[in-house]
C-alpha positions as CSV (number, residue, x, y, z in Angstrom):
1,M,-4.1,52.2,30.3
2,V,-6.8,52.6,27.7
3,K,-5.4,55.5,26.2
4,R,-2.1,53.9,25.7
5,I,-3.5,50.7,23.9
6,F,-5.6,53.3,22.1
7,S,-2.5,55.0,20.8
8,T,-1.0,51.9,19.8
9,L,-4.1,50.7,17.8
10,L,-4.2,53.9,15.8
11,L,-0.5,54.0,15.4
12,A,-0.2,49.9,14.1
13,P,-1.8,50.4,10.7
14,A,1.1,52.9,9.5
15,L,3.5,50.0,9.8
16,V,1.9,48.1,7.4
17,G,3.6,49.3,4.6
18,M,7.3,49.0,6.3
19,A,9.2,46.1,5.4
20,Q,8.8,42.8,7.6
21,L,9.9,43.7,10.9
22,K,11.9,41.1,12.8
23,V,10.4,38.7,15.3
24,T,10.5,39.7,18.9
25,Q,9.4,37.6,22.0
26,L,6.4,38.6,24.1
27,K,7.6,39.5,27.7
28,Y,7.3,36.8,30.6
29,S,6.9,34.2,28.0
30,D,9.0,31.9,30.3
31,F,5.7,31.9,32.7
32,D,8.5,32.0,35.9
33,S,7.2,35.6,37.1
34,W,4.2,36.1,39.0
35,Q,1.8,38.4,40.8
36,V,-0.3,37.8,43.4
37,R,-3.2,39.4,44.2
38,N,-5.1,39.2,48.0
39,I,-8.8,39.2,47.2
40,K,-10.7,39.6,50.3
41,E,-14.4,38.4,49.2
42,S,-17.5,39.6,50.8
43,F,-18.8,38.9,54.1
44,L,-22.1,37.6,53.1
45,I,-20.1,34.5,51.1
46,G,-17.5,34.2,53.9
47,G,-15.4,37.2,53.8
48,N,-12.1,35.0,53.2
49,V,-9.0,36.1,51.3
50,K,-8.6,34.3,47.9
51,Q,-5.3,34.6,45.9
52,I,-5.4,35.4,42.4
53,Y,-2.2,34.6,40.2
54,E,-1.1,36.8,37.4
55,I,1.6,36.8,34.7
56,G,4.1,39.7,35.5
57,K,6.8,41.3,37.3
58,P,6.8,39.6,41.0
59,D,4.7,41.7,43.3
60,T,2.0,41.0,46.0
61,I,-0.9,43.3,45.9
62,N,-3.5,43.5,48.7
63,E,-6.3,46.0,46.9
64,T,-9.2,44.0,46.7
65,G,-10.5,46.5,44.0
66,P,-10.1,46.1,40.2
67,R,-6.7,46.4,38.9
68,K,-5.3,48.1,35.8
69,R,-2.4,46.1,34.6
70,T,0.0,47.7,32.2
71,D,3.5,45.4,32.9
72,S,2.5,42.4,30.9
73,P,1.2,41.4,27.9
74,W,-0.8,38.2,29.2
75,E,-4.2,37.7,31.1
76,T,-5.8,35.2,32.9
77,S,-9.3,34.1,33.0
78,S,-9.0,34.6,37.0
79,S,-10.8,37.6,37.7
80,L,-12.9,39.7,40.8
81,I,-16.6,39.3,40.1
82,H,-18.7,41.9,41.5
83,A,-22.7,41.2,41.2
84,A,-25.3,41.8,43.2
85,S,-23.3,43.9,45.5
86,I,-21.1,40.9,46.4
87,D,-17.0,40.7,45.7
88,K,-15.9,37.3,44.6
89,A,-12.6,36.0,43.3
90,S,-12.5,33.1,40.1
91,V,-9.4,31.6,40.3
92,T,-8.7,29.2,37.0
93,V,-4.8,30.0,36.5
94,Y,-2.1,28.9,38.7
95,P,1.8,29.1,38.9
96,E,3.1,25.7,39.4
97,K,6.6,24.8,40.2
98,R,8.6,23.2,37.4
99,G,12.4,22.4,37.7
100,D,14.1,25.9,38.8
101,G,11.2,27.8,37.6
102,Y,7.1,27.6,37.0
103,C,4.8,26.8,34.3
104,L,1.3,27.7,33.8
105,R,-1.6,25.4,35.2
106,I,-5.0,25.8,33.5
107,E,-8.0,24.6,35.2
108,S,-11.7,24.2,34.4
109,K,-14.2,24.2,37.4
110,L,-17.5,25.1,38.7
111,E,-17.7,28.7,40.4
112,E,-20.2,28.4,43.3
113,V,-21.5,31.6,45.3
114,K,-23.4,30.8,48.4
115,V,-25.6,33.3,50.5
116,L,-26.8,32.4,53.8
117,G,-25.8,28.5,52.8
118,M,-27.9,28.7,50.1
119,V,-26.3,28.1,46.2
120,N,-27.9,30.9,44.3
121,L,-25.3,31.2,41.6
122,T,-23.2,28.5,39.9
123,C,-21.3,28.6,36.5
124,M,-18.6,26.6,34.5
125,A,-15.6,28.7,34.6
126,S,-13.1,27.2,31.6
127,G,-9.7,28.4,32.3
128,S,-7.4,30.3,29.8
129,V,-4.6,32.2,29.4
130,F,-4.3,34.9,26.6
131,T,-2.7,38.1,25.2
132,G,-4.6,41.1,26.1
133,F,-6.2,42.2,29.2
134,L,-9.3,42.0,31.2
135,I,-12.0,44.9,32.2
136,E,-12.9,44.5,35.7
137,P,-14.6,43.8,37.7
138,I,-16.7,41.2,35.6
139,E,-20.6,42.3,36.4
140,S,-22.7,40.3,34.6
141,S,-22.7,36.7,33.0
142,D,-24.3,37.8,29.8
143,N,-22.1,38.2,27.0
144,P,-18.4,37.5,28.9
145,M,-16.7,37.7,26.1
146,Q,-16.9,41.8,26.2
147,Y,-14.7,41.8,29.3
148,M,-11.9,40.4,27.5
149,M,-9.9,42.5,25.1
150,Q,-7.9,40.1,23.7
151,G,-4.7,40.9,21.6
152,V,-1.3,43.1,22.1
153,P,0.5,44.7,19.2
154,Y,2.9,43.0,17.0
155,T,4.3,43.9,13.4
156,A,6.1,40.6,12.2
157,K,5.2,37.3,10.6
158,P,6.7,34.7,12.2
159,R,6.6,31.0,11.4
160,A,5.3,29.4,14.5
161,I,5.1,29.2,18.3
162,K,7.1,26.8,20.3
163,F,6.2,25.8,23.9
164,D,6.2,22.8,26.4
165,Y,2.7,21.5,27.4
166,K,0.9,18.4,29.1
167,A,-2.8,18.0,29.8
168,K,-5.3,16.1,31.3
169,V,-8.9,16.1,29.1
170,G,-11.5,13.9,28.2
171,G,-14.1,15.0,30.8
172,K,-17.6,15.2,30.2
173,R,-18.6,18.2,28.4
174,Q,-21.2,20.7,30.0
175,Y,-22.6,23.9,29.7
176,K,-23.5,25.6,32.7
177,S,-24.4,29.3,33.0
178,V,-26.3,31.3,35.8
179,S,-29.5,30.8,33.8
180,K,-29.0,27.5,31.7
181,S,-27.4,24.1,32.5
182,M,-27.0,21.3,30.0
183,D,-24.8,18.0,28.8
184,L,-22.7,18.3,25.9
185,E,-21.8,16.1,23.5
186,G,-18.5,14.4,23.5
187,K,-15.6,14.7,25.7
188,N,-13.7,17.8,26.5
189,E,-10.6,19.1,24.7
190,A,-7.9,21.4,25.6
191,E,-7.4,24.2,23.0
192,V,-4.5,26.4,21.7
193,S,-4.4,29.3,19.2
194,V,-2.7,31.9,17.6
195,V,-4.4,34.6,15.4
196,L,-2.4,37.7,13.4
197,Q,-4.8,40.6,12.9
198,R,-4.4,43.8,10.9
199,R,-6.9,46.2,12.8
200,W,-8.3,49.7,12.2
201,E,-11.2,52.2,13.4
202,D,-13.6,53.6,10.6
203,A,-14.4,57.4,10.5
204,S,-17.8,56.3,12.7
205,G,-15.4,54.8,15.5
206,K,-16.2,51.0,14.8
207,L,-13.6,48.7,15.2
208,H,-12.0,46.3,12.3
209,A,-9.8,43.4,11.3
210,K,-8.4,41.3,8.8
211,R,-7.2,37.9,9.7
212,V,-3.6,37.9,8.4
213,A,-2.2,34.3,10.1
214,T,-4.0,31.6,12.0
215,A,-2.8,28.4,14.1
216,Y,-5.4,26.0,16.0
217,M,-4.8,22.6,17.6
218,R,-7.1,20.8,19.9
219,I,-5.4,18.5,22.8
220,K,-8.0,15.5,22.1
221,E,-6.1,13.1,24.4
222,S,-4.1,13.3,28.1
223,V,-0.5,13.8,27.8
224,N,1.0,12.7,31.0
225,D,4.7,13.4,30.1
226,W,5.7,17.1,29.3
227,Q,6.1,17.2,25.4
228,N,8.8,19.9,25.2
229,G,9.7,22.5,22.4
230,F,6.3,21.5,20.4
231,E,5.9,23.7,17.5
232,L,2.5,24.7,16.3
233,P,2.9,26.5,12.6
234,L,1.0,29.8,11.4
235,Q,-1.1,29.7,8.2
236,Y,-1.2,33.1,6.4
237,G,-4.0,34.2,4.3
238,D,-7.2,32.7,3.6
239,I,-7.2,29.2,5.2
240,T,-10.5,27.5,4.5
241,N,-9.2,25.1,1.8
242,E,-6.7,24.0,4.0
243,P,-6.4,20.5,5.0
244,G,-8.0,20.1,8.6
245,Y,-9.5,23.6,8.4
246,Q,-12.9,23.8,11.1
247,D,-15.2,26.3,11.3
248,Y,-14.1,27.3,14.6
249,M,-10.4,28.2,13.4
250,G,-11.9,30.6,10.5
251,V,-13.1,34.4,10.7
252,N,-16.2,35.7,12.3
253,Y,-16.7,32.5,14.5
254,K,-19.8,33.3,17.0
255,N,-18.3,31.6,20.3
256,Y,-14.9,33.3,20.1
257,P,-15.8,37.1,18.9
258,Y,-13.0,39.9,19.8
259,W,-13.2,43.0,21.4
260,G,-11.4,46.1,22.1
261,I,-11.7,49.7,22.6
262,N,-11.8,52.6,20.1
263,S,-10.4,56.1,20.1
264,K,-13.4,57.7,22.3
265,G,-13.1,54.8,24.5
266,V,-16.0,53.0,24.0
267,R,-15.7,49.0,24.0
268,M,-17.0,47.2,21.3
269,Q,-16.8,43.9,19.4
270,I,-14.1,44.1,16.2
271,S,-15.8,43.1,13.1
272,E,-13.3,40.4,11.7
273,K,-14.9,39.0,8.5
274,E,-12.4,38.6,5.6
275,Y,-8.8,37.2,5.2
276,A,-5.7,39.6,4.4
277,D,-3.8,39.3,1.2
278,P,-0.3,37.6,1.7
279,D,1.8,41.0,1.6
280,E,-0.1,42.5,4.4
281,M,1.4,43.2,7.6
282,P,-0.3,42.5,11.1
283,T,-0.7,45.1,13.9
284,H,-1.8,42.4,16.8
285,I,-1.1,39.0,18.1
286,I,-3.7,36.7,19.9
287,I,-2.3,33.9,21.6
288,R,-4.7,31.7,23.6
289,F,-4.2,28.5,25.6
290,S,-7.7,27.3,27.0
291,S,-8.5,23.9,29.3
292,G,-11.8,23.6,27.4
293,Y,-13.4,24.6,24.2
294,G,-16.5,26.0,22.8
295,G,-17.0,29.1,24.1
296,A,-17.9,30.8,27.6
297,F,-19.3,28.4,30.3
298,C,-18.2,25.2,28.3
299,G,-15.7,23.2,29.8
300,A,-15.1,19.6,31.9
301,I,-14.7,19.9,35.9
302,G,-11.2,18.9,36.6
303,D,-9.5,19.0,33.2
304,K,-6.1,20.7,33.3
305,L,-3.6,22.1,30.5
306,W,0.3,22.8,31.5
307,V,2.0,25.1,29.6
308,D,5.6,26.7,29.6
309,N,8.5,28.4,27.8
310,L,6.6,29.9,25.2
311,K,8.7,31.3,21.8
312,I,7.8,32.9,18.9
313,I,9.5,31.7,15.9
314,E,10.8,33.3,12.6
């Protein structure tokens, strides 16, 4: 899988000089197709079987170990955690019945590990769905973004994305990691973002990117009824002088670093420090839906975001 993704990463810059390609849709973006992974947790925390749900070709997987996915551009924050020799499943994304199909339900919740009746691990898990893949198992709460390889190859310049959504937001925000816990200011908001990047690898193996286009929205109030066909437009080039710009939308924002794997199989943070010229073509697209904002371990217990029927618009 790593070899395939790396090969695409190297080939994509060669496409930059080509004429703009037709906008294509990402597979499984109607969110009607799901895989189920049955994860048997360690005996010390109860030995229960917990289900992780993933977007892709319908299947049931009964292997507890880390999985290697190649069939879907979509990943969820639900994952297998292996810490202190304990296997645990963290589940923050679910399929929910809607009409004749399904939609995404993304949640924020506290994850606890209890050993011999005592809680020795508690952290906030803010749910998300994004294009890319996870590296499993999650073995440490230090720098959790390093396990998220965000972005899939994409060589076109769409005008917007369109999707259906509703939300339950406004809960009290918390930061809670294994080692630190604190209340945060303000009420929780859900977040939707789209980033187009042009990526390349330099002679020393370091990964770089320019920001080609950006779209961002935060859902500040609960939306009880489905908003169907909502369009979120993309802005190309430098957005820092655009109305409504906030630091979290821009390049090099510390709470949302992007990671990748270079030609030698080394995982590293992608250096994204500048905006692309208007005529540059992207090589990758990152689409992310999240039930909270502010980075890892930030969220509000019980807040949710529902999403359905994503389309990329020319």
